[in-house]
C-alpha positions as CSV (number, residue, x, y, z in Angstrom):
1,M,7.9,-28.0,-38.3
2,I,9.8,-25.5,-36.3
3,D,13.3,-26.2,-35.1
4,S,13.5,-24.5,-31.7
5,G,17.3,-25.1,-31.7
6,N,17.9,-22.8,-34.7
7,P,16.7,-19.2,-34.5
8,V,14.4,-18.2,-37.4
9,E,14.7,-14.8,-39.1
10,P,11.7,-12.5,-38.4
11,N,9.2,-12.6,-41.1
12,N,5.5,-12.0,-41.8
13,T,4.2,-15.3,-40.5
14,I,4.1,-16.6,-36.9
15,Y,3.8,-20.2,-36.0
16,I,1.7,-21.1,-32.9
17,N,1.6,-24.4,-31.1
18,N,0.4,-25.8,-27.8
19,L,-3.2,-24.8,-28.8
20,N,-6.1,-26.5,-27.3
21,E,-6.9,-29.4,-29.6
22,K,-10.5,-29.6,-28.5
23,I,-11.4,-26.3,-30.1
24,K,-13.0,-26.7,-33.5
25,K,-11.2,-25.2,-36.5
26,H,-13.8,-22.6,-37.3
27,E,-14.0,-21.3,-33.7
28,L,-10.2,-21.4,-33.4
29,K,-9.6,-19.2,-36.5
30,K,-12.2,-16.7,-35.4
31,S,-10.7,-16.4,-31.9
32,L,-7.1,-16.1,-33.3
33,S,-8.4,-13.3,-35.5
34,A,-10.0,-11.5,-32.6
35,V,-6.8,-11.7,-30.5
36,F,-4.2,-11.0,-33.1
37,S,-5.9,-8.3,-35.3
38,Q,-4.9,-5.6,-32.8
39,F,-1.3,-5.9,-34.0
40,G,-2.0,-5.2,-37.7
41,T,-3.6,-6.4,-40.9
42,I,-3.9,-10.2,-41.1
43,L,-3.7,-11.7,-44.5
44,G,-4.6,-15.2,-43.5
45,I,-4.9,-17.8,-40.7
46,V,-4.1,-21.4,-41.4
47,A,-5.2,-24.1,-39.0
48,M,-5.9,-27.7,-39.8
49,Q,-7.4,-30.6,-37.9
50,T,-5.2,-33.3,-39.2
51,L,-3.3,-35.5,-36.7
52,K,0.0,-33.9,-37.6
53,M,-1.2,-30.3,-37.5
54,R,-3.6,-30.5,-34.6
55,G,-2.9,-27.9,-31.9
56,Q,-1.0,-25.6,-34.3
57,A,-1.7,-22.6,-36.5
58,F,-0.1,-20.0,-38.6
59,V,-1.0,-16.3,-38.6
60,I,0.2,-14.3,-41.6
61,F,0.5,-10.5,-41.2
62,D,0.9,-7.8,-43.8
63,N,4.2,-6.7,-42.4
64,V,7.1,-8.1,-40.3
65,K,6.7,-5.5,-37.6
66,S,3.2,-6.6,-36.8
67,A,4.3,-10.2,-36.7
68,A,7.2,-9.4,-34.3
69,N,4.9,-7.4,-32.0
70,A,2.4,-10.2,-31.9
71,L,5.1,-12.8,-31.1
72,T,6.6,-10.7,-28.3
73,T,3.4,-9.6,-26.7
74,M,1.3,-12.8,-26.9
75,Q,4.1,-15.3,-26.0
76,S,2.6,-17.6,-23.3
77,F,-0.7,-15.8,-23.5
78,P,-3.4,-18.2,-22.0
79,F,-5.6,-19.2,-24.9
80,Y,-8.4,-21.6,-24.1
81,D,-6.6,-22.6,-20.9
82,K,-3.2,-23.3,-22.5
83,P,-0.3,-20.8,-22.9
84,M,0.5,-20.2,-26.6
85,R,4.1,-20.9,-27.8
86,I,4.9,-18.7,-30.7
87,Q,7.8,-18.5,-33.1
88,F,8.4,-17.2,-36.6
89,A,7.6,-19.6,-39.4
90,K,10.6,-21.1,-41.2
91,S,9.4,-20.0,-44.7
92,D,7.2,-17.5,-46.3
93,S,3.6,-18.3,-47.0
94,D,2.4,-18.4,-50.6
95,V,0.8,-15.0,-50.4
96,I,4.0,-13.3,-49.1
97,A,6.2,-15.2,-51.6
98,K,4.1,-14.0,-54.4
99,R,4.4,-10.4,-53.2
100,K,8.2,-10.8,-53.0
101,G,8.4,-12.5,-56.4
102,T,9.9,-15.7,-54.9
103,Y,6.9,-17.9,-55.3
104,V,7.5,-21.3,-56.8
105,K,4.5,-23.6,-57.4
106,R,4.8,-26.7,-55.3
107,I,4.6,-30.0,-57.1
108,K,2.2,-32.4,-55.4
109,E,3.3,-36.0,-55.1
110,P,1.1,-38.5,-57.0
111,R,-1.8,-40.0,-55.2
112,P,-0.8,-43.5,-53.9
113,E,-2.3,-46.5,-55.6
114,I,-5.2,-48.2,-53.8
115,G,-3.8,-50.9,-51.5
116,D,-0.2,-49.6,-51.6
117,K,0.2,-48.7,-47.9
118,K,3.9,-48.0,-48.2
119,K,3.5,-44.9,-50.4
120,K,3.1,-41.6,-48.6
121,K,0.1,-39.5,-49.2
122,A,0.5,-36.2,-51.0
123,S,1.6,-33.6,-48.4
124,K,-0.6,-30.7,-47.8
125,D,0.8,-27.2,-48.0
126,P,0.0,-25.5,-44.7
127,F,0.7,-22.1,-46.3
128,K,-1.7,-22.5,-49.3
129,V,-3.9,-19.6,-48.5
130,P,-6.4,-18.3,-51.1
131,E,-5.8,-14.7,-52.1
132,Q,-8.4,-12.4,-50.6
133,V,-9.0,-8.8,-49.5
134,P,-6.7,-8.2,-46.4
135,Q,-8.6,-8.0,-43.2
136,Q,-8.9,-4.7,-41.5
137,P,-7.0,-4.7,-38.2
138,G,-8.8,-4.3,-34.9
139,L,-6.3,-1.7,-33.6
140,L,-7.0,-0.2,-30.2
141,P,-6.9,3.7,-30.4
142,G,-4.0,5.1,-28.5
143,V,-2.8,1.9,-27.1
144,P,0.6,0.5,-28.2
145,P,0.8,-3.2,-28.9
146,G,0.9,-5.2,-25.7
147,A,-0.1,-2.4,-23.4
148,M,-3.4,-4.0,-22.7
149,V,-2.2,-7.5,-21.8
150,Q,-2.6,-8.3,-18.2
151,S,-2.2,-11.3,-16.0
152,L,-5.0,-13.6,-16.9
153,V,-7.3,-15.9,-15.0
154,P,-8.2,-19.4,-16.2
155,N,-10.8,-19.4,-19.0
156,I,-13.6,-20.6,-16.8
157,F,-16.9,-18.6,-16.8
158,S,-19.0,-18.1,-13.8
159,S,-22.4,-19.7,-13.8
160,H,-25.3,-17.3,-13.6
161,Q,-29.1,-17.6,-13.5
162,G,-30.0,-15.6,-16.6
163,I,-29.7,-11.9,-17.1
164,P,-31.1,-9.5,-14.5
165,P,-34.2,-7.7,-15.7
166,A,-32.5,-4.3,-15.5
167,M,-29.8,-5.5,-17.9
168,Q,-32.2,-6.8,-20.5
169,Q,-33.2,-3.3,-21.5
170,I,-31.0,-1.4,-23.9
171,P,-29.4,1.5,-21.9
172,P,-29.5,5.1,-23.1
173,R,-26.4,6.6,-24.8
174,D,-25.5,8.8,-21.8
175,Q,-25.7,6.1,-19.1
176,P,-23.5,7.0,-16.0
177,R,-20.3,4.9,-15.5
178,N,-20.7,1.6,-13.7
179,H,-18.9,-1.8,-13.6
180,I,-21.0,-3.4,-16.4
181,L,-20.6,-2.8,-20.1
182,F,-23.3,-3.2,-22.7
183,L,-22.0,-4.4,-26.1
184,T,-24.0,-3.9,-29.4
185,K,-23.4,-4.5,-33.1
186,L,-21.8,-7.9,-32.4
187,P,-21.4,-10.2,-35.5
188,K,-23.6,-13.3,-35.5
189,E,-20.6,-15.5,-35.1
190,T,-19.8,-14.0,-31.7
191,N,-19.6,-16.5,-28.8
192,E,-18.7,-16.2,-25.1
193,S,-15.2,-17.5,-25.5
194,M,-14.3,-15.0,-28.2
195,L,-15.5,-12.1,-26.1
196,S,-13.8,-13.4,-23.0
197,L,-10.4,-13.6,-24.8
198,V,-10.7,-9.9,-25.8
199,F,-12.1,-8.4,-22.7
200,R,-10.2,-10.3,-20.0
201,R,-7.0,-8.5,-21.0
202,F,-8.2,-5.7,-18.8
203,R,-7.8,-5.8,-15.1
204,G,-10.8,-6.7,-13.0
205,F,-12.6,-8.8,-15.7
206,K,-15.3,-11.0,-14.2
207,E,-17.5,-12.5,-16.9
208,V,-19.3,-12.2,-20.2
209,R,-23.1,-12.6,-20.3
210,L,-24.8,-13.3,-23.6
211,V,-28.5,-12.7,-24.2
212,P,-30.2,-16.0,-25.3
213,T,-32.6,-14.4,-27.8
214,R,-30.1,-11.9,-29.3
215,H,-26.9,-12.6,-31.0
216,D,-25.9,-8.9,-31.5
217,I,-25.7,-7.8,-27.9
218,A,-23.9,-8.9,-24.7
219,F,-22.8,-7.7,-21.3
220,V,-19.3,-7.7,-19.8
221,E,-18.8,-7.3,-16.0
222,Y,-15.8,-5.9,-14.2
223,D,-15.0,-5.6,-10.5
224,N,-15.3,-1.8,-10.5
225,E,-16.3,1.1,-12.8
226,Q,-12.7,2.3,-13.3
227,N,-11.6,-1.0,-14.8
228,A,-14.8,-1.2,-16.9
229,D,-14.2,2.4,-18.1
230,A,-10.6,1.4,-19.2
231,A,-11.9,-1.5,-21.2
232,K,-14.7,0.6,-22.8
233,E,-12.3,3.4,-23.8
234,N,-9.9,1.0,-25.5
235,L,-12.3,-1.4,-27.1
236,D,-15.2,0.8,-28.3
237,G,-15.0,0.4,-32.1
238,F,-12.8,-2.6,-31.9
239,N,-13.1,-4.9,-35.0
240,L,-14.1,-8.2,-33.4
241,M,-14.2,-9.6,-36.9
242,P,-13.1,-7.9,-40.2
243,G,-15.4,-5.0,-40.9
244,C,-17.4,-5.5,-37.7
245,P,-16.6,-2.7,-35.2
246,I,-18.5,-3.2,-31.9
247,S,-20.2,-0.5,-29.9
248,I,-19.8,-0.3,-26.1
249,R,-21.5,1.8,-23.5
250,F,-22.3,1.4,-19.8
251,A,-25.3,-0.8,-18.9
252,N,-28.2,0.1,-16.7
253,K,-27.6,-0.5,-13.0
């Protein structure tokens, strides 16, 4: 699909491979959105579970600059325990082609006759993305693209015996700084892996702790209060999903 021997001109769409094939399509798309939305508006994400397309995805940005920043910054980024390999896609997605006025409707091959194993099945267009309202970017205030990416540890979460009683209470707004962050207003689709991919970019990340009876809150622990404060300052208000800015403050000690 991508010929690594021939350089591809920068465009709005990046092609990602070497993705963890065990991750389900729905979770993969949500996690890609959470990681790449910091670079700009995402028009669509294409990921399929077919044998040919497994472990691959396309992320379509609103502009070329966002795509270029994402490619440069996230190259080899450990994503579900595997470093991403990123290149520009060889051709425009349908949504971009329509914007440029170069869109040509693809003619599907006829469906093969039953019993005729020699005929190829109609090829699916990996760029056929339904038109929709562009997603709002989860830009980080005051942080240029790539400034938050740190050396990452393997995506393995520490085991823990529940949430300490002090952390089960919602902390007041003016809680003093400490090494544990309290997250609220999380979308119902939030999971531990998604939060880890976002918060582990900051130095000193230790683990994410979900609250079993609540989908909208979570705790993130760092090794010291300075690193926790840096994550809080940059991610408070971050759009974990389109139109879902999260709220972050310090947890009770």
